[in-house]
C-alpha positions as YAML, in Angstrom:
chain: A
units: angstrom
residues:
- id: 1
  name: MET
  ca: [0.00, 0.00, 0.00]
- id: 2
  name: LEU
  ca: [1.18, 3.50, -0.83]
- id: 3
  name: GLU
  ca: [2.17, 5.44, 2.26]
- id: 4
  name: ILE
  ca: [2.19, 9.21, 1.89]
- id: 5
  name: ARG
  ca: [4.46, 10.89, 4.42]
- id: 6
  name: ALA
  ca: [5.63, 13.90, 2.39]
- id: 7
  name: ILE
  ca: [3.55, 16.01, 0.01]
- id: 8
  name: LEU
  ca: [5.04, 18.67, -2.26]
- id: 9
  name: ALA
  ca: [2.99, 21.67, -3.36]
- id: 10
  name: PRO
  ca: [5.01, 23.78, -5.79]
- id: 11
  name: THR
  ca: [3.70, 27.33, -6.09]
- id: 12
  name: ASP
  ca: [4.18, 30.28, -8.38]
- id: 13
  name: PHE
  ca: [1.90, 32.33, -6.10]
- id: 14
  name: SER
  ca: [-0.87, 32.41, -8.72]
- id: 15
  name: HIS
  ca: [-4.53, 31.93, -7.79]
- id: 16
  name: HIS
  ca: [-4.45, 28.50, -9.46]
- id: 17
  name: ALA
  ca: [-1.49, 27.43, -7.33]
- id: 18
  name: GLU
  ca: [-3.31, 28.67, -4.21]
- id: 19
  name: VAL
  ca: [-6.18, 26.26, -4.94]
- id: 20
  name: ALA
  ca: [-3.71, 23.37, -5.32]
- id: 21
  name: VAL
  ca: [-1.97, 24.33, -2.05]
- id: 22
  name: ARG
  ca: [-5.37, 24.17, -0.28]
- id: 23
  name: TYR
  ca: [-5.84, 20.61, -1.56]
- id: 24
  name: ALA
  ca: [-2.32, 19.70, -0.49]
- id: 25
  name: CYS
  ca: [-2.93, 21.13, 3.00]
- id: 26
  name: GLY
  ca: [-6.08, 19.11, 3.43]
- id: 27
  name: LEU
  ca: [-4.40, 15.91, 2.28]
- id: 28
  name: ALA
  ca: [-1.32, 16.46, 4.45]
- id: 29
  name: GLU
  ca: [-3.48, 17.19, 7.50]
- id: 30
  name: ARG
  ca: [-5.67, 14.08, 6.98]
- id: 31
  name: LEU
  ca: [-2.71, 11.80, 6.28]
- id: 32
  name: GLY
  ca: [-0.41, 13.22, 8.94]
- id: 33
  name: ALA
  ca: [2.11, 14.04, 6.21]
- id: 34
  name: THR
  ca: [4.67, 16.82, 6.05]
- id: 35
  name: LEU
  ca: [3.74, 19.52, 3.55]
- id: 36
  name: HIS
  ca: [6.59, 20.92, 1.46]
- id: 37
  name: LEU
  ca: [6.01, 24.30, -0.19]
- id: 38
  name: LEU
  ca: [8.42, 25.06, -3.02]
- id: 39
  name: HIS
  ca: [8.89, 28.13, -5.18]
- id: 40
  name: VAL
  ca: [11.29, 28.06, -8.12]
- id: 41
  name: LEU
  ca: [12.96, 31.24, -9.32]
- id: 42
  name: SER
  ca: [14.05, 31.35, -12.93]
- id: 43
  name: ASP
  ca: [17.76, 31.79, -13.45]
- id: 44
  name: ILE
  ca: [17.34, 32.58, -17.12]
- id: 45
  name: VAL
  ca: [19.13, 35.81, -17.89]
- id: 46
  name: PRO
  ca: [18.07, 37.66, -21.04]
- id: 47
  name: ILE
  ca: [20.93, 37.87, -23.49]
- id: 48
  name: SER
  ca: [21.57, 39.85, -26.62]
- id: 49
  name: PRO
  ca: [22.53, 38.35, -29.98]
- id: 50
  name: ASP
  ca: [26.15, 38.99, -29.03]
- id: 51
  name: PRO
  ca: [27.12, 36.66, -26.14]
- id: 52
  name: MET
  ca: [29.73, 39.22, -25.04]
- id: 53
  name: LEU
  ca: [26.90, 41.67, -24.29]
- id: 54
  name: ALA
  ca: [24.92, 39.30, -22.05]
- id: 55
  name: SER
  ca: [23.19, 41.23, -19.33]
- id: 56
  name: SER
  ca: [23.83, 40.17, -15.79]
- id: 57
  name: PHE
  ca: [22.15, 41.03, -12.54]
- id: 58
  name: PRO
  ca: [24.00, 42.23, -9.47]
- id: 59
  name: PRO
  ca: [24.38, 39.68, -6.65]
- id: 60
  name: GLU
  ca: [21.84, 41.64, -4.59]
- id: 61
  name: TYR
  ca: [19.15, 40.76, -7.14]
- id: 62
  name: TYR
  ca: [19.51, 37.05, -6.37]
- id: 63
  name: THR
  ca: [19.68, 37.57, -2.61]
- id: 64
  name: GLU
  ca: [16.66, 39.88, -2.60]
- id: 65
  name: SER
  ca: [14.61, 37.64, -4.91]
- id: 66
  name: GLU
  ca: [15.25, 34.63, -2.71]
- id: 67
  name: ALA
  ca: [14.42, 36.56, 0.48]
- id: 68
  name: GLU
  ca: [11.18, 37.88, -1.06]
- id: 69
  name: SER
  ca: [10.20, 34.35, -2.11]
- id: 70
  name: HIS
  ca: [10.85, 32.97, 1.38]
- id: 71
  name: GLU
  ca: [8.74, 35.80, 2.83]
- id: 72
  name: ALA
  ca: [5.90, 35.07, 0.41]
- id: 73
  name: LEU
  ca: [6.07, 31.33, 1.20]
- id: 74
  name: ALA
  ca: [5.82, 32.13, 4.90]
- id: 75
  name: HIS
  ca: [2.42, 33.72, 4.23]
- id: 76
  name: VAL
  ca: [0.99, 31.20, 1.74]
- id: 77
  name: LEU
  ca: [-0.91, 29.38, 4.49]
- id: 78
  name: ASP
  ca: [-2.24, 32.51, 6.23]
- id: 79
  name: GLU
  ca: [-5.73, 32.23, 4.69]
- id: 80
  name: ILE
  ca: [-5.97, 28.43, 4.85]
- id: 81
  name: GLU
  ca: [-7.99, 27.01, 7.74]
- id: 82
  name: VAL
  ca: [-6.83, 23.37, 7.53]
- id: 83
  name: ARG
  ca: [-3.10, 23.12, 8.11]
- id: 84
  name: PRO
  ca: [-0.78, 20.15, 8.44]
- id: 85
  name: GLN
  ca: [1.30, 19.86, 11.61]
- id: 86
  name: ALA
  ca: [4.61, 19.94, 9.73]
- id: 87
  name: VAL
  ca: [5.43, 22.38, 6.94]
- id: 88
  name: GLU
  ca: [8.75, 22.92, 5.20]
- id: 89
  name: VAL
  ca: [9.44, 25.73, 2.75]
- id: 90
  name: ALA
  ca: [12.13, 25.96, 0.11]
- id: 91
  name: VAL
  ca: [13.21, 28.23, -2.73]
- id: 92
  name: ARG
  ca: [15.25, 26.92, -5.62]
- id: 93
  name: TRP
  ca: [16.78, 28.50, -8.71]
- id: 94
  name: GLY
  ca: [16.55, 27.08, -12.21]
- id: 95
  name: ASP
  ca: [14.11, 25.51, -14.60]
- id: 96
  name: ALA
  ca: [10.83, 24.90, -12.75]
- id: 97
  name: VAL
  ca: [10.42, 21.29, -13.86]
- id: 98
  name: ASP
  ca: [14.03, 20.33, -13.23]
- id: 99
  name: ALA
  ca: [14.01, 21.98, -9.80]
- id: 100
  name: ILE
  ca: [10.71, 20.34, -8.78]
- id: 101
  name: VAL
  ca: [11.77, 16.88, -9.94]
- id: 102
  name: ASP
  ca: [15.17, 17.25, -8.25]
- id: 103
  name: TYR
  ca: [13.60, 18.46, -4.99]
- id: 104
  name: THR
  ca: [11.12, 15.58, -5.10]
- id: 105
  name: ALA
  ca: [13.87, 13.00, -5.44]
- id: 106
  name: LYS
  ca: [16.18, 14.51, -2.83]
- id: 107
  name: GLN
  ca: [13.47, 15.07, -0.20]
- id: 108
  name: GLY
  ca: [11.76, 11.70, -0.65]
- id: 109
  name: ILE
  ca: [8.44, 13.24, -1.66]
- id: 110
  name: ASP
  ca: [5.61, 10.71, -1.95]
- id: 111
  name: LEU
  ca: [3.05, 12.90, -3.77]
- id: 112
  name: ILE
  ca: [3.12, 16.15, -5.74]
- id: 113
  name: VAL
  ca: [-0.01, 18.31, -5.79]
- id: 114
  name: ILE
  ca: [0.17, 20.90, -8.58]
- id: 115
  name: ALA
  ca: [-2.21, 23.22, -10.41]
- id: 116
  name: THR
  ca: [-2.89, 22.48, -14.06]
- id: 117
  name: HIS
  ca: [-2.58, 26.21, -14.77]
- id: 118
  name: GLY
  ca: [-0.13, 28.70, -13.41]
- id: 119
  name: ARG
  ca: [1.08, 31.95, -14.75]
- id: 120
  name: THR
  ca: [0.47, 32.29, -18.44]
- id: 121
  name: GLY
  ca: [1.96, 34.25, -21.29]
- id: 122
  name: LEU
  ca: [4.95, 33.86, -23.52]
- id: 123
  name: SER
  ca: [6.76, 31.51, -21.12]
- id: 124
  name: ARG
  ca: [3.93, 28.96, -21.36]
- id: 125
  name: VAL
  ca: [3.96, 29.18, -25.16]
- id: 126
  name: LEU
  ca: [7.73, 28.74, -25.33]
- id: 127
  name: LEU
  ca: [8.26, 26.24, -22.53]
- id: 128
  name: GLY
  ca: [4.99, 24.30, -22.43]
- id: 129
  name: SER
  ca: [3.04, 23.44, -19.34]
- id: 130
  name: VAL
  ca: [5.05, 22.86, -16.20]
- id: 131
  name: ALA
  ca: [2.31, 20.56, -14.85]
- id: 132
  name: ASP
  ca: [2.36, 18.43, -18.02]
- id: 133
  name: ARG
  ca: [6.10, 17.95, -17.79]
- id: 134
  name: ILE
  ca: [5.96, 17.21, -14.04]
- id: 135
  name: VAL
  ca: [3.43, 14.44, -14.67]
- id: 136
  name: ARG
  ca: [5.80, 12.90, -17.22]
- id: 137
  name: GLU
  ca: [9.05, 13.31, -15.29]
- id: 138
  name: ALA
  ca: [8.22, 13.06, -11.57]
- id: 139
  name: PRO
  ca: [9.52, 10.04, -9.64]
- id: 140
  name: CYS
  ca: [6.25, 9.81, -7.65]
- id: 141
  name: PRO
  ca: [2.50, 10.15, -8.22]
- id: 142
  name: VAL
  ca: [1.22, 13.60, -9.21]
- id: 143
  name: LEU
  ca: [-2.22, 14.96, -8.38]
- id: 144
  name: THR
  ca: [-3.18, 17.76, -10.76]
- id: 145
  name: ILE
  ca: [-5.75, 20.29, -9.58]
- id: 146
  name: ARG
  ca: [-7.85, 22.22, -12.05]
- id: 147
  name: ASN
  ca: [-9.36, 25.43, -10.76]
- id: 148
  name: ARG
  ca: [-12.73, 25.57, -12.49]
- id: 149
  name: GLU
  ca: [-13.49, 29.07, -11.16]
- id: 150
  name: ARG
  ca: [-10.89, 30.83, -13.26]
- id: 151
  name: ALA
  ca: [-9.79, 28.25, -15.82]
...
């Protein structure tokens, strides 16, 4: 029988992700599992056609972005009534799918709960759906949550 001790809820802080986090909280609370909240920051730096003119951000940008993400993660559960007893938060840099799959493997996650929609725009067109790729690449079961209110 599948035992679920650790549940991962990746978030991009969108409304869709908030709905998925609520599901993950309820499951973690009912199962006595640890809830892991993860936010992934993109480390893609826009470059010009000439690689020698690649723009770079000052070190403070990375430090501040990570601190802001940790602060936002600390407040993700503020409006949620049902909370698991154990919650861990993490911020990673890189490609969202790679970072989520890597975190899942390293932390021994038993279930990922993720929204089918997140932020939209050009990144979705160019990179495809993060949720679709997670379903294909994750080393554990994935529960996808569709928010019918704002789909």
